[in-house]
C-alpha positions as CSV (number, residue, x, y, z in Angstrom):
1,M,44.9,51.5,108.4
2,S,45.2,51.7,112.2
3,G,45.3,48.6,114.3
4,R,41.9,49.3,115.8
5,Q,40.4,49.9,112.4
6,A,41.8,46.6,111.2
7,S,40.5,44.9,114.4
8,A,37.0,46.4,113.9
9,I,36.9,45.2,110.3
10,G,38.2,41.8,111.4
11,G,35.5,41.5,114.1
12,L,32.8,42.6,111.7
13,A,33.9,40.1,109.0
14,A,34.2,37.3,111.6
15,G,30.7,38.2,112.9
16,L,29.3,38.0,109.4
17,A,31.0,34.6,108.9
18,M,29.6,33.4,112.2
19,S,26.1,34.5,111.1
20,L,26.4,32.7,107.8
21,V,27.6,29.5,109.6
22,M,24.6,29.7,111.9
23,V,22.1,30.1,109.0
24,V,23.6,27.4,106.9
25,G,24.1,25.1,109.9
26,R,20.5,25.6,111.1
27,R,18.9,25.2,107.6
28,S,21.0,22.0,107.0
29,G,19.9,20.5,110.3
30,L,23.5,20.4,111.6
31,L,23.0,23.0,114.3
32,H,20.5,23.3,117.1
33,K,18.5,26.5,117.7
34,T,21.1,29.3,117.3
35,L,21.9,32.3,119.5
36,A,20.5,34.5,116.8
37,E,17.1,32.8,117.1
38,D,17.3,33.0,120.9
39,S,18.0,36.7,120.5
40,E,15.1,37.2,118.2
41,D,12.8,35.4,120.6
42,W,14.1,37.6,123.4
43,L,13.4,40.8,121.4
44,D,9.9,39.5,120.8
45,R,9.3,38.8,124.5
46,V,10.8,42.1,125.6
47,V,9.4,44.6,123.0
48,D,6.9,42.5,121.0
49,A,9.3,42.9,118.0
50,R,7.6,40.5,115.6
51,R,4.3,42.4,115.9
52,L,6.0,45.8,115.6
53,L,8.6,44.9,113.0
54,G,7.5,41.6,111.5
55,R,9.7,38.5,111.3
56,G,12.1,40.0,108.8
57,G,12.4,43.2,110.7
58,T,13.2,41.4,113.9
59,T,15.8,39.3,112.2
60,A,17.3,42.5,110.7
61,L,17.4,44.2,114.1
62,E,19.1,41.2,115.7
63,Q,21.6,41.0,112.9
64,A,22.4,44.7,113.1
65,N,23.0,44.3,116.8
66,H,25.2,41.2,116.1
67,M,27.3,43.1,113.5
68,V,27.8,46.2,115.8
69,A,28.8,43.9,118.7
70,S,31.1,41.9,116.4
71,A,32.9,45.1,115.4
72,V,33.2,46.3,119.0
73,F,34.5,42.9,120.1
74,G,37.0,43.1,117.2
75,V,38.4,46.3,118.7
76,G,38.5,44.5,122.0
77,Y,40.6,41.8,120.4
78,G,42.9,44.4,119.0
79,L,43.4,46.0,122.4
80,L,44.2,42.5,123.8
81,S,46.6,41.7,121.0
82,E,48.5,45.0,121.7
83,R,49.1,43.8,125.3
84,L,50.0,40.2,124.3
85,P,52.1,40.6,121.2
86,G,54.0,37.3,121.5
87,L,51.0,34.9,121.0
88,P,50.2,33.8,117.4
89,A,46.9,35.4,116.2
90,P,44.9,32.2,115.9
91,V,45.8,31.2,119.5
92,L,45.1,34.6,121.0
93,G,41.9,34.7,118.8
94,A,40.7,31.4,120.1
95,L,41.4,32.4,123.7
96,Y,39.5,35.7,123.1
97,G,36.6,33.8,121.5
98,A,36.4,31.5,124.5
99,G,36.5,34.5,126.8
100,L,33.6,36.1,124.9
101,Y,31.7,32.9,125.2
102,A,32.3,32.8,129.0
103,V,31.3,36.4,129.6
104,N,28.5,36.8,127.1
105,I,26.9,33.4,126.8
106,V,27.6,31.8,130.1
107,G,27.3,35.0,132.1
108,I,25.2,37.8,130.5
109,A,22.8,36.0,128.2
110,P,21.0,34.0,130.9
111,L,20.9,37.0,133.2
112,L,19.0,38.9,130.5
113,G,16.8,35.9,129.7
114,I,18.2,35.4,126.2
115,T,19.2,31.8,126.9
116,E,18.3,29.2,129.4
117,G,21.8,29.2,130.8
118,E,24.6,26.9,129.8
119,R,24.1,24.6,132.8
120,N,20.6,23.9,131.5
121,A,21.6,23.6,127.8
122,P,22.3,20.2,126.3
123,A,26.1,19.5,125.9
124,P,25.9,19.5,122.0
125,L,24.3,23.0,122.1
126,R,27.0,24.3,124.5
127,A,29.7,22.8,122.2
128,E,28.1,24.6,119.2
129,R,28.0,27.9,121.0
130,L,31.6,27.6,122.2
131,G,32.7,26.5,118.8
132,L,31.1,29.5,117.1
133,H,32.8,31.8,119.5
134,L,36.2,30.1,118.9
135,L,35.6,30.5,115.1
136,Y,34.7,34.2,115.7
137,G,37.9,34.8,117.7
138,M,40.2,33.1,115.3
139,L,38.7,34.7,112.2
140,A,38.7,38.1,113.8
141,A,42.4,37.7,114.7
142,L,43.5,36.4,111.4
143,I,41.7,39.1,109.4
144,A,42.9,41.9,111.7
145,E,46.5,40.5,111.5
146,R,46.3,40.4,107.7
147,L,44.9,43.9,107.4
148,N,47.6,45.2,109.8
149,K,50.3,43.9,107.5
150,R,49.0,46.0,104.6
């Protein structure tokens, strides 16, 4: 398996884990409104997704987008790891996850109107979002590393 394939699979698996953590965390009351819910609301505002696709269809569309993005971001991690081979995978993964948070959640999501912007979000919600991205980065890195060793 190529390094990029391993990284894509690692990213996809980490994205799935992140989605599961969000669902379980939200249902248990441990997490605030999740980015997935914000994305579904955004899809509804922009294209009237819930009327067109129903609630389940909107969730499926958001999750499909999340999985594709997770795989692509996994490849991004793989490219970064090729350029910084000396850092341990969990450390580089955490840094990469923090970078994804900074670019995508702090930068892009509020510009698109998906979130209210991290300046306006309560501190616990910002911490959850950052923590989920750290989790994503570390899992993607560890899984990609493990697959590369096969």
